[in-house]
C-alpha positions as CSV (number, residue, x, y, z in Angstrom):
1,X,-39.0,75.3,-20.7
2,X,-35.2,74.6,-20.8
3,X,-33.8,71.1,-20.3
4,X,-31.2,71.0,-17.6
5,X,-28.4,68.5,-18.5
6,X,-28.1,67.4,-14.8
7,X,-31.8,66.5,-14.8
8,X,-31.3,64.3,-17.9
9,X,-28.4,62.5,-16.3
10,X,-30.4,62.0,-13.1
11,X,-33.3,60.6,-15.1
12,X,-31.0,58.3,-17.0
13,X,-29.5,56.9,-13.7
14,X,-33.0,56.3,-12.4
15,X,-34.1,54.5,-15.6
16,X,-30.9,52.3,-15.5
17,X,-31.6,51.5,-11.8
18,X,-35.2,50.6,-12.6
19,X,-34.1,48.4,-15.5
20,X,-31.6,46.6,-13.3
21,X,-34.2,46.1,-10.6
22,X,-36.7,44.7,-13.1
23,X,-34.0,42.3,-14.5
24,X,-33.2,41.1,-11.0
25,X,-36.9,40.5,-10.2
26,X,-37.3,38.5,-13.5
27,X,-34.2,36.4,-12.7
28,X,-35.5,35.7,-9.2
29,X,-38.9,34.6,-10.6
30,X,-37.2,32.3,-13.1
31,X,-34.9,30.9,-10.5
32,X,-37.8,30.2,-8.1
33,X,-39.9,28.0,-10.4
34,X,-41.0,24.8,-8.7
35,X,-40.0,22.6,-11.6
36,X,-36.3,21.9,-12.0
37,X,-35.6,20.2,-15.2
38,X,-32.6,18.0,-15.2
39,X,-33.0,16.5,-18.6
40,X,-35.1,17.5,-21.6
41,X,-34.9,16.4,-25.2
42,X,-37.3,16.5,-28.2
43,X,-37.2,14.6,-31.4
44,X,-38.7,15.9,-34.6
45,X,-40.9,13.4,-36.4
46,X,-40.4,13.3,-40.2
47,X,-42.9,15.2,-42.2
48,X,-44.0,11.9,-43.9
49,X,-45.2,10.6,-40.6
50,X,-44.3,8.4,-37.6
51,X,-44.0,4.6,-38.2
52,X,-44.8,2.1,-35.5
53,X,-41.4,0.6,-36.3
54,X,-39.6,3.8,-35.5
55,X,-39.2,4.2,-31.7
56,X,-37.6,7.3,-30.2
57,X,-34.6,6.7,-27.9
58,X,-33.8,9.0,-25.0
59,X,-30.7,8.5,-23.0
60,X,-30.6,10.8,-20.0
61,X,-27.0,11.3,-18.9
62,X,-25.3,13.2,-16.1
63,X,-28.2,12.6,-13.6
64,X,-27.8,12.7,-9.9
65,X,-27.5,8.9,-9.1
66,X,-29.1,9.4,-5.7
67,X,-32.2,11.2,-6.9
68,X,-35.6,10.1,-8.0
69,X,-37.4,11.7,-11.0
70,X,-40.8,12.4,-12.4
71,X,-40.9,11.6,-16.1
72,X,-42.9,14.0,-18.3
73,X,-43.8,13.2,-21.9
74,X,-44.8,15.9,-24.4
75,X,-46.4,15.5,-27.8
76,X,-46.5,18.3,-30.3
77,X,-49.0,17.9,-33.1
78,X,-50.5,20.0,-35.9
79,X,-54.0,20.3,-37.1
80,X,-53.5,17.4,-39.5
81,X,-53.7,15.0,-36.6
82,X,-56.9,13.1,-37.4
83,X,-57.6,11.3,-34.0
84,X,-58.8,12.2,-30.6
85,X,-56.2,10.1,-28.7
86,X,-52.6,8.9,-29.2
87,X,-51.6,5.6,-27.6
88,X,-48.0,5.2,-26.8
89,X,-45.8,2.5,-25.2
90,X,-42.9,3.7,-23.1
91,X,-40.0,1.4,-22.2
92,X,-37.9,2.2,-19.1
93,X,-34.6,0.4,-19.4
94,X,-32.6,0.2,-16.2
95,X,-28.8,0.0,-15.9
96,X,-28.9,-3.8,-16.0
97,X,-30.9,-3.8,-19.3
98,X,-34.2,-4.8,-17.7
99,X,-37.3,-3.3,-19.4
100,X,-40.5,-2.1,-17.8
101,X,-43.2,-1.0,-20.3
102,X,-46.0,1.4,-19.6
103,X,-48.9,2.1,-21.9
104,X,-50.0,5.7,-22.0
105,X,-52.8,7.3,-23.9
106,X,-52.5,11.0,-24.7
107,X,-55.9,12.7,-25.1
108,X,-55.2,15.1,-28.0
109,X,-58.7,16.4,-28.5
110,X,-62.1,16.3,-26.8
111,X,-65.2,14.5,-28.1
112,X,-66.1,17.7,-30.1
113,X,-62.7,17.9,-31.8
114,X,-61.3,20.8,-29.7
115,X,-57.6,20.5,-29.2
116,X,-56.3,20.0,-25.6
117,X,-53.0,21.2,-24.3
118,X,-51.5,24.5,-25.2
119,X,-50.8,26.2,-28.5
120,X,-52.4,28.2,-31.2
121,X,-52.7,28.3,-34.9
122,X,-51.6,25.0,-36.4
123,X,-49.3,23.7,-33.6
124,X,-50.3,22.3,-30.1
125,X,-48.5,20.6,-27.3
126,X,-49.9,18.1,-24.8
127,X,-47.9,17.1,-21.7
128,X,-48.4,14.6,-19.0
129,X,-46.4,12.9,-16.2
130,X,-46.0,9.3,-17.2
131,X,-44.0,8.1,-14.2
132,X,-43.5,9.5,-10.7
133,X,-40.6,9.1,-8.3
134,X,-38.5,6.8,-10.5
135,X,-35.0,6.0,-9.2
136,X,-32.1,7.1,-11.3
137,X,-31.0,3.4,-11.8
138,X,-34.3,2.7,-13.5
139,X,-34.0,5.2,-16.3
140,X,-30.8,4.6,-18.1
141,X,-32.8,4.8,-21.4
142,X,-36.4,5.6,-22.3
143,X,-37.8,4.4,-25.5
144,X,-41.1,5.8,-26.8
145,X,-43.2,3.8,-29.3
146,X,-46.1,4.9,-31.5
147,X,-48.6,2.1,-31.1
148,X,-51.5,3.7,-33.0
149,X,-53.1,1.2,-35.4
150,X,-54.0,3.1,-38.5
151,X,-54.9,2.1,-42.1
152,X,-51.9,4.1,-43.3
153,X,-48.4,2.9,-42.6
154,X,-47.3,6.3,-41.2
155,X,-49.1,8.3,-38.5
156,X,-49.6,11.9,-39.7
157,X,-49.8,15.1,-37.7
158,X,-47.3,14.5,-34.9
159,X,-44.4,16.9,-35.2
160,X,-42.3,16.3,-32.1
161,X,-42.1,14.1,-29.1
162,X,-40.1,15.0,-26.0
163,X,-39.1,13.6,-22.6
164,X,-38.3,15.8,-19.6
165,X,-37.0,14.5,-16.2
166,X,-37.7,16.5,-13.1
167,X,-36.2,15.8,-9.7
168,X,-38.9,14.5,-7.5
169,X,-39.8,16.9,-4.8
170,X,-38.5,20.0,-6.5
């Protein structure tokens, strides 16, 4: 069977059109997600551990001053994490320097030691909304403190901690 050069060109055009259509569909799907992140930052925790004296400072900038935000905290840990829960203190510092503290407990593993959250291998991530519908003026800075009381001076097994702000209602 002989290959006709015009058939090859026609097939190439159809393949290109199909690729463009698939790309547009993917872009639309990404653009239509219900969660619009307006700020997201992660800090890596040193390999020797996280001290209770080493808070993580997040300074969301360039936010819409008329909007309200949901604040999501994410904790990445490895299989060296030796506890079921992770207690944290989160300070919300407003534009006038006033501090509101929230205590949050991340449930890292169930009672049988099975990791919660998502991940595989040696790295997992747990996320949770820690504050809802917070006005812009109330989140000039966010400070996250490790408040886990351990025998060791450094908490092992936490690799990263991040804050994501999502416009409320989006």
